[in-house]
C-alpha positions as CSV (number, residue, x, y, z in Angstrom):
1,M,-12.2,19.6,6.9
2,G,-15.6,20.5,5.9
3,R,-19.0,19.2,7.4
4,R,-19.6,16.9,4.4
5,N,-16.2,15.4,4.7
6,K,-16.5,14.7,8.4
7,I,-19.8,12.9,7.9
8,I,-18.4,10.7,5.0
9,K,-15.3,10.0,7.0
10,K,-17.6,9.0,10.1
11,I,-19.7,6.6,8.2
12,C,-17.2,5.0,5.9
13,G,-14.0,5.2,8.0
14,N,-10.7,6.7,6.7
15,M,-9.4,4.2,4.3
16,K,-6.1,6.1,3.5
17,K,-3.7,5.1,6.3
18,L,0.0,6.1,7.1
19,I,2.6,3.4,7.3
20,K,3.3,4.4,10.8
21,E,-0.6,3.7,11.5
22,I,-0.2,0.3,9.7
23,Y,2.6,-1.1,11.9
24,C,1.3,0.4,15.0
25,D,-2.3,-0.9,14.4
26,Q,-1.7,-4.1,12.3
27,D,-4.3,-6.3,14.0
28,S,-7.3,-4.1,13.4
29,L,-6.2,-3.5,9.6
30,L,-5.5,-7.1,8.5
31,D,-7.6,-8.3,5.6
32,K,-9.1,-4.7,5.3
33,E,-8.9,-2.5,2.0
34,I,-6.8,0.4,2.6
35,T,-5.0,3.2,0.6
36,I,-1.4,4.2,1.0
37,E,0.5,7.1,-0.6
38,G,4.1,7.6,-0.6
39,W,7.5,7.1,-2.5
40,V,8.7,4.1,-4.2
41,K,12.1,2.8,-2.6
42,T,12.5,-0.3,-4.5
43,I,10.9,-2.5,-7.4
44,R,11.4,-5.9,-8.3
45,I,9.5,-7.1,-11.4
46,Q,9.2,-11.0,-11.8
47,K,7.2,-12.7,-14.8
48,T,3.9,-13.2,-12.7
49,F,4.1,-10.6,-10.0
50,A,5.9,-7.7,-8.7
51,F,7.5,-6.2,-5.4
52,I,7.4,-2.6,-4.6
53,E,8.5,-1.1,-1.3
54,I,7.0,2.2,-0.4
55,N,7.6,4.7,2.3
56,D,5.5,7.8,3.2
57,G,8.1,9.3,5.7
58,T,6.2,8.6,8.8
59,F,8.1,5.3,9.9
60,L,11.5,4.1,9.4
61,K,10.5,0.7,7.9
62,N,9.0,0.3,4.4
63,L,6.0,-1.5,3.4
64,Q,6.3,-4.1,1.0
65,I,3.5,-4.4,-1.8
66,I,2.8,-7.5,-3.7
67,V,1.5,-6.8,-7.2
68,D,-0.2,-9.7,-9.1
69,K,0.1,-9.7,-12.9
70,G,-3.6,-10.0,-13.1
71,I,-4.4,-6.3,-11.8
72,K,-5.6,-4.2,-14.5
73,N,-2.7,-2.0,-15.2
74,F,0.1,-4.3,-14.2
75,D,2.1,-3.1,-17.3
76,K,2.3,0.6,-15.7
77,I,4.7,-0.9,-13.1
78,N,7.5,-0.3,-15.5
79,D,6.8,3.2,-15.4
80,L,7.7,3.4,-11.7
81,S,11.1,4.3,-10.6
82,P,12.5,4.6,-7.1
83,G,11.6,8.1,-5.8
84,A,8.3,8.3,-7.9
85,S,5.3,9.1,-5.7
86,A,2.2,6.8,-6.2
87,S,-1.1,5.8,-4.5
88,F,-1.8,2.1,-3.7
89,T,-5.2,0.5,-2.8
90,G,-5.4,-3.1,-1.6
91,L,-5.5,-5.5,1.3
92,L,-3.0,-5.6,4.3
93,V,-2.1,-9.4,4.8
94,R,0.2,-11.2,7.3
95,V,2.7,-13.6,5.9
96,R,5.1,-16.2,7.4
97,D,8.1,-14.4,6.2
98,K,11.0,-13.8,8.5
99,I,12.1,-10.7,6.7
100,N,8.6,-9.1,6.1
101,L,5.7,-9.9,8.7
102,L,3.4,-7.7,6.7
103,N,2.6,-7.4,3.0
104,F,0.2,-5.3,1.0
105,K,-1.6,-7.1,-1.7
106,L,-2.4,-4.5,-4.4
107,K,-5.7,-4.1,-6.2
108,V,-5.2,-0.5,-7.6
109,F,-2.5,2.0,-8.0
110,R,-2.3,5.4,-9.5
111,L,1.1,7.4,-10.4
């Protein structure tokens, strides 16, 4: 890593996180904007939102991403398929769900 990148990382923090880091350090990452990169495991598209499960290979458990229809490129969700690699940026939130204790509210994604 170059000197400039180290300085930027020190000032801004590393917003790209591994799923392992998210599950191991949940409390410090809650309600913070982070970026996750990985492979799509499942997609469920509803009328007003979608659910995407992603895994980056660092943890056995997937991370569920909630995609609100209001995001700029919601229609591109249809281009995703299981096994596709993508980058997601959003907020990590805790939910009162017995299955998923953590969810990721999406703001931006890239294929």
